[in-house]
C-alpha positions, 0 to 999 in steps of 0.5 A: 129344368129337366136333367134326365128324361126316360121315354118308353124304356123296356128291359128284358133278361132272356124271355123275362120282361122286367120293365115295359115302357117306363116314363120318368122325368128328373128335374134339377132339384127333385128328390125321387124314390123308386119303390116296389117289391124285391125283384120288381126291377128297381135296381135295374132301373137305376142302373139304366139311369146311371148308364151302367145297364143297356136298355132294349127299347125306348130313349133316355134324354140327357144334357151332355154336361149333366153328370150322374153319380151312382151308388150301387148296393153292397158297394165298397171302396177297394183301395190301396190309399188312405182314407184321406188320400182317397177323398182327395182324389175327388178334388184332383183338378182343384188341387192342381189349380191350387198348386198353380196358384202357389207357383204364380205367387212365388213368381210374383216375388221374383225380382226379374218379374217385378222389374218388368211391368208388363210381365207383372201385369199379365201374371197378376191378371192371369192370377186373379182370374184363376184365383176367382175361378178357384174360389168359385169351385170351393177351392178354399173349403174342399178340405173342410168339406172332406172333414164334414162328410167324413165326420157325418159318416161317423169316421170323426174318431178315425185317423185319416191316414188309415189304410182303406183295406183295413176297414170293414165291409160296412165302413168301406161301404160308408166311405164309397158314399162319402166319396160320391157325395163329395163329387157333387154330380148333378144327379145322385143315383143311390141304391139302398144308401141306408144300408150299414148306417146307424140312426145318427148317421141316417139323420145327417144323411137326411139333412145332406140330401134335403140341402143337396144342390142337385136331383137325388134318385133313391131306392130305399126300404127305410120309410122314415128316411123316404118320408123325411127326403123325397118329394116324388115316388115312382112305384114299380110293379107289373113292369111299369111305373106309376108316379105319385106326388108326395113322400112315402106315406102320401104315396101309400094313401093315394095308391089305396085311394086310386085303387079303391076308385078304379075298382068302384069304376070297374065294378059299376061297369061290370054291373051295367054289362051284366044288365045289358047282357041280361036284357039282350038275352031276354029280349033279342028274339022278341019282336016287340023288344028286338030293337031295343035289344039290338041297340043294347048289344051295339052299346055293348060292342062299343063300350070301352071295357075297364079292366080290373085294377092290379095291385102288387099285394102278394105278401107273407101271411104269418102270425107269432104265437106263444106256447105258454106265458112267462112270469111278469119279470122277464129279464133283470140285468145288472152291470153287464160287461162283455169282452172278446177273449183276445181283447182286454177293452170291453165291448160294452159295460155298465149295462143294467136294465129290466124288462117286463112281460109284453114290453117291446123294448128297442135298443138303439145306439151308434154302430160298434157300440155292442148292441148285437153283442149284448143280444148274444151275451143275453142268450149265453152265446158269449164266454167272456161276460161279467155281471148278472143276467136273471131270466124270469119264470117260464121265459122261452127265447126266440132268436132272429140273427141278422147275420143269418148264420143259422141257416145251412147253405146246402139244404133245401128250403124244405129241409131247412124247416122240416129237419127242425120240425120232423114230426110235422107232415110235409104238407104242413111244412109246405103250407107254412112256406107257402105263407112265406112266398115259397111255393112249388119248386121254390121249396127245392132251392138250396139256401145258398141260392136265396137272396137276403130277402128270402133267407129273412123270410125262412128265419122268420118262418123258423122263429114263427114255429118256435112259439117263444114267449120272448123274442130277441131280434137283431135287425129283423127288417134288414133285407125285407122289402117295404111290404114285407116290413109292414107284414112283420110289424102287423104280426109283431103288434099282435104278438102276446109275448115280449120283444127285445130288438135292435133296429136302425128302422125308426118307422119300425121302432115307432110302430112297435116300441113301448121302450127305447134303450139308448146304449152308449160306451158308458152304459145304458139308459131307458126311455118309456115311449117310442122313437119320436118320444126318444128324440124329443127327450133328447132335444129337451136335454140339449136345451137344458144343457144349452141353458146351463152353459149359457149361465156358466159361460156369461158370468158378466151378463146382467140377470135380466138377460139371463131370465129372458133366455130362460123365459124364452126357453119356457115359453117355447116349451109351453107353445109346443106343449099347447100345439101338440094338444091342439093337433090332438084335438083336431085329430079327435075332431076329424075322427068324430066328424067322419063317424057322424058322416058314415052313421048319417048315410046309414039313416038313409039305407032302405034296409034299416028304415023298418028297423027302429032299434038299429035306427035308434042306436045310429042316432045315438052314436051320431048324438054322442059324437056331436056332443064330443065334437061340441066339447072338443070345440070348446077346448080347441078355442081355449087352447087357441086363446092361450096360444094367442097370448104367447104369439 
């Protein structure tokens, strides 16, 4: 069932056209992502859908009974109520009905009512009707729902009687999200709901959205989150929106394939046009060929021209280089504890780890555990620090601060960089800024006029110019659009130095991390691998813990059942290992088959027919890949047999 339809929606701000003839449909169970560059009009589109902003042209169709819940960026609850009181306002009608039921129950015990059979039956009938309705709207579960959502959004350790005005900005934002989720509108419209959420909360929200009984429309820069939640993507670019089926990764693949196909069609037609025009030019004046030339001219005139495909690929261009290489031992940290001056309770404690040259270490953990504070402690930006920090030979730190506090609000963009590097020519500074998408008069804007994403690009430009061999980065992907994140990832992947970073962007961690450091209230521990490996190890730990718990909690159970429980776990673990091996082999087979296909096509290239050496190399490459495929197929069959023994 369609719950909302946008038809030919357009929106302008003054002379600037933002959206043009947007078509979009929302079905009752859709999970939709709106993606595009910063400034493309994503938030504007969400506001129009939510009724928060008018549109200039077009129509929006929505059934009258369909409700919409909208969460804007940087929204926070501004309330004098306590946490619990604010959440209960969502269920005011349910609470009123509950009060009516209690009053009716009291009347049922009234002797006057009991003596009057007619009144009692009428009261009982009315009570049954209201109680059934109360049950149908979740009247018996609303308090449990409030508690579940608050726990999911990391308010479980809070006193629910805490006044909201005492909370931080990030906590107020999470609370606004919680209140919206509890209201259960038919369409959830969420603009950057992943801001201020740690990884644990993100995982909870993913599950909640997957199971949500309604439609969800999301703008988010978290690719991992989008891949887990959405099934449809609308790409907003050049004032229009293009629909793609699938999650974000599928969208990227399909968009690239579509662009390539359109470009081939365009180039093919351009070649045909060129040939026709040349024929007309050469033959139009000749009597013998004039008629054919006129025919081709008519064909040209009638031809429906294919336009060159556009892709919004204006991206920053930069790379991180180092001035000199550090020693192998970069950082040794032992028993580190940090406190704020006015507090006796430590922000973090028992932190110990080692970092070697070329390591990429991601620090993960819940909000408030002290991840950003740890980075500041390592850079000697805190005074109340106990423990030992040993910095290696030739280590030069470069720091990216998510708070953007190092920028000066009244400086221009040009001054911000040039003041740090006054010996560089203005032309060079302008060229660097151009690589970070600041061109022309943009460099004369003051820092205070810039968006969060623009400030982030300035910080990255300054970091690039430092040529440090160890990058300390606090949430470097915050404020960046999806394309800018990919450019940053590519630059960091090629960086020859060492990286220690805090991030809740799981896709970013997977792309970069060689180690994951988990930070908790009791200390840290390090896992060698990316984010997916880290999660896999946590799941294994839970399985072992469950096994140990089962052994101790069921002393009366016979040994046979205990062994069966253990064996089932072992079997499942072995099956997972075999399935991962099969998947790896299948991917390798696909790679070699692609090589065979590509090299095989080269054999028919007319330019290579006379080049015996090159043909021999191609044949050898094909032969090697065919031999590898044969070997992999044998391994694949053996693994399939092993898997069959368990199933």
